[in-house]
C-alpha positions in Angstrom: -14.8 -33.7 25.3 -18.0 -34.4 27.0 -21.4 -32.9 26.0 -21.3 -29.7 28.2 -17.7 -29.0 27.6 -18.8 -29.2 23.4 -22.1 -26.8 24.1 -19.5 -24.2 25.8 -16.7 -24.5 23.3 -19.4 -23.7 20.6 -21.6 -21.0 22.6 -17.7 -19.4 23.2 -16.8 -19.6 19.6 -20.1 -18.3 18.2 -19.5 -15.6 20.4 -16.2 -14.9 19.6 -16.8 -14.8 15.6 -20.1 -12.6 16.7 -17.8 -9.7 18.4 -15.4 -10.2 15.1 -18.4 -9.4 13.3 -19.9 -6.5 14.7 -16.1 -4.9 15.2 -15.5 -5.7 11.4 -18.8 -3.6 10.4 -17.8 -1.3 12.9 -15.7 0.8 10.0 -17.7 -0.4 7.0 -18.5 2.0 3.8 -22.1 2.9 3.4 -23.6 0.6 0.7 -27.2 0.6 1.6 -28.0 2.0 -2.5 -25.7 -0.7 -4.0 -27.3 -3.8 -5.9 -25.7 -6.7 -4.0 -26.6 -8.8 -6.5 -25.5 -6.9 -9.8 -21.5 -7.2 -11.3 -19.9 -3.9 -9.6 -18.4 -0.9 -11.8 -15.4 0.8 -11.3 -16.6 3.5 -8.8 -14.9 6.2 -6.4 -15.9 3.9 -3.1 -14.5 0.4 -4.5 -11.2 2.4 -5.6 -12.1 2.4 -9.2 -11.5 -1.3 -9.1 -14.4 -3.0 -11.2 -16.0 -6.5 -10.1 -13.5 -9.5 -11.3 -14.8 -11.7 -13.3 -14.4 -15.7 -14.8 -15.6 -17.3 -17.5 -18.4 -16.1 -19.9 -18.8 -12.7 -19.0 -22.5 -10.8 -19.4 -23.9 -14.6 -18.9 -27.4 -14.4 -17.0 -26.3 -17.4 -14.5 -23.8 -15.8 -12.1 -22.2 -18.1 -9.6 -20.1 -15.5 -6.3 -18.3 -16.0 -3.6 -17.0 -14.4 -0.8 -14.1 -15.5 0.3 -10.8 -15.3 2.6 -7.9 -16.0 0.7 -5.8 -17.4 4.4 -9.2 -19.6 5.2 -8.5 -23.0 5.5 -12.1 -23.8 4.2 -11.8 -21.2 1.3 -8.7 -23.2 0.3 -10.2 -26.6 0.4 -13.3 -25.3 -1.7 -11.3 -24.2 -4.1 -10.3 -27.5 -5.3 -13.7 -28.0 -5.6 -14.9 -24.8 -7.5 -12.5 -24.6 -9.9 -13.0 -27.1 -11.7 -16.5 -26.0 -12.2 -15.9 -23.2 -13.0 -13.2 -24.5 -15.9 -15.8 -26.7 -16.9 -18.5 -24.4 -17.2 -16.2 -21.4 -18.3 -18.5 -20.6 -21.8 -21.7 -20.6 -19.6 -21.5 -19.3 -16.4 -19.8 -16.1 -15.0 -17.8 -16.4 -11.4 -17.4 -13.4 -9.6 -14.8 -13.8 -6.3 -15.2 -10.9 -3.9 -12.8 -10.3 -0.5 -13.9 -11.1 3.0 -11.0 -11.9 5.3 -11.1 -12.6 8.2 -8.5 -10.2 9.8 -8.7 -10.9 13.5 -8.7 -14.3 12.8 -6.4 -14.8 9.7 -4.0 -11.9 9.9 -2.3 -12.7 6.2 -6.3 -12.7 4.6 -6.3 -9.0 3.7 -2.3 -8.9 3.0 -3.1 -11.5 0.2 -6.6 -10.1 -0.9 -4.1 -6.5 -1.7 -1.9 -9.7 -3.5 -4.6 -10.8 -6.0 -6.1 -6.9 -6.6 -2.3 -5.6 -7.4 -1.6 -8.3 -9.8 -5.2 -7.3 -11.2 -3.8 -4.0 -11.6 -1.7 -5.6 -14.3 -4.2 -7.8 -15.9 -3.1 -10.5 -13.7 -5.5 -11.4 -11.2 -7.3 -14.9 -11.7 -3.5 -16.2 -12.5 -2.2 -15.0 -8.5 -5.9 -16.0 -7.4 -5.3 -19.7 -8.5 -1.0 -19.5 -7.4 -2.4 -17.6 -3.7 -4.8 -20.6 -3.3 -2.6 -23.4 -4.4 0.0 -22.4 -2.3 -2.3 -21.3 0.9 0.0 -22.9 3.7 2.9 -21.2 1.9 2.8 -18.2 3.0 -0.2 -18.4 5.6 2.1 -18.2 8.8 4.6 -15.5 7.5 5.8 -12.2 8.9 4.6 -9.1 7.4 8.3 -8.4 5.8 8.9 -12.1 5.1 5.4 -12.4 3.0 5.8 -9.0 1.2 9.1 -10.4 -0.5 7.4 -14.3 -0.5 4.8 -12.3 -2.9 7.2 -10.5 -4.7 8.7 -13.7 -6.1 5.3 -14.7 -7.4 5.0 -11.2 -8.7 8.1 -11.6 -11.0 7.3 -15.5 -11.8 3.8 -13.9 -13.6 6.0 -11.0 -15.7 4.4 -8.1 -13.4 6.7 -4.7 -12.7 7.4 -5.8 -9.3 7.9 -1.9 -8.2 4.8 -1.1 -9.2 2.7 -4.7 -7.7 4.7 -3.5 -4.3 3.3 0.0 -3.9 -0.4 -1.4 -5.4 -0.5 -4.5 -3.0 -1.3 -1.6 0.3 -2.3 1.3 -1.9 -5.5 3.3 -1.1 -7.3 2.1 -4.4 -6.6 -1.8 -3.1 -7.7 -1.3 0.3 -11.1 0.6 -0.9 -12.1 -2.7 -3.3 -11.0 -5.0 0.2 -13.2 -2.2 2.2 -16.3 -2.2 -0.9 -16.2 -6.5 -0.9 -16.3 -7.2 2.8 -19.3 -4.2 3.0 -21.4 -5.3 0.4 -20.9 -9.1 2.2 -22.0 -7.7 5.1 -25.1 -6.2 3.4 -25.3 -9.5 2.4 -25.7 -11.0 5.8 -22.0 -13.0 4.9 -21.4 -15.0 8.0 -18.7 -16.9 7.2 -16.2 -18.3 4.4 -16.6 -19.5 2.0 -20.0 -18.3 1.1 -21.8 -19.1 -2.3 -24.7 -16.8 -4.0 -25.8 -18.7 -7.2 -28.1 -16.1 -9.3 -28.7 -14.0 -6.1 -29.8 -16.9 -4.1 -27.6 -17.8 -1.2 -26.1 -21.7 -1.3 -26.3 -23.7 1.7 -23.3 -25.8 2.7 -24.8 -29.3 1.4 -25.2 -28.0 -2.1 -22.2 -25.9 -2.4 -19.8 -28.2 -0.4 -20.8 -31.3 -3.1 -20.0 -30.7 -6.6 -22.3 -32.9 -7.8 -25.2 -31.1 -6.0 -23.4 -27.9 -6.8 -23.5 -29.0 -10.8 -27.2 -29.4 -10.4 -28.0 -26.1 -9.3 -25.7 -24.8 -12.2 -27.4 -26.9 -14.9 -30.7 -26.0 -13.1 -30.2 -21.8 -13.8 -28.6 -22.4 -17.2 -31.7 -24.6 -18.4 -34.0 -21.8 -16.6 -32.0 -18.9 -18.8 -32.1 -21.0 -21.9 -28.4 -21.6 -22.2 -27.1 -25.4 -23.0 -25.6 -27.3 -20.7 -21.8 -28.5 -21.3 -21.2 -31.3 -23.4 
C-alpha cells in the first residue's frame, strides 16, 4: 500500500469510528453528576447492579478498564493484565466497565450481558475469565447459537440456567451496560481497551507493556503507603 492509499485508509477508518462513537452517544444516559473515578454503587440508572471489583476492595489504588469482550485487542490485553491483577490482588483493586462497540462487534454486548448475568449469581469474574479465554469460539456465532453456547458456560459454572438466560437480556443488565458506556463517553474513552490508574488515563505505551504498567502501579502504591507484593 503506497503512502497516499495509506493516508486515505486512515482517514476513512477514523471517520467511520467517529460516526460509530457519535451514533452510540446519541442514546446515552445523563451521567453529568456522576464521579466517573468513584466505585459505582447500585442505583436506578445502572439497573441496581453495583460495580464489580477484583482484588483488594477499598484499596487506595484502582486500575480500571473500559473493554469490549469481542474486541481482539481486549482479548490480547487480558492475557497481559490478568497475571498483573493476580500478582497485585492484595494491594490493588481492579474494575471492569462495559464498553461494547456494537456496530463493529455484534456479539460484544451479548457477551457483556452474559458476564453481568453470571454476576447476578455470584460468578462474575469466573464468567469474565471464561469469555475472554474462549473469545474466538463465540465471536462469530449467530444469536440463537450464542445463547445455546453461553448456556453451556452457565451450566458449567453451576448457575441456574433458566434465570441466567432470562437475565442476559433483562432490563437491569441492559441498564448496567448502558450506564458503563455512558460513563466511558464522559471519560472520553475512544477505543478499547482503555485503562485508567487512579483516575489517570494510561497511554498505550504503558498499558500495553507489562513492565511499564507494573512500574506505574508500584509508583501509586508507594505514594499511597502500600507495601509492594513480594
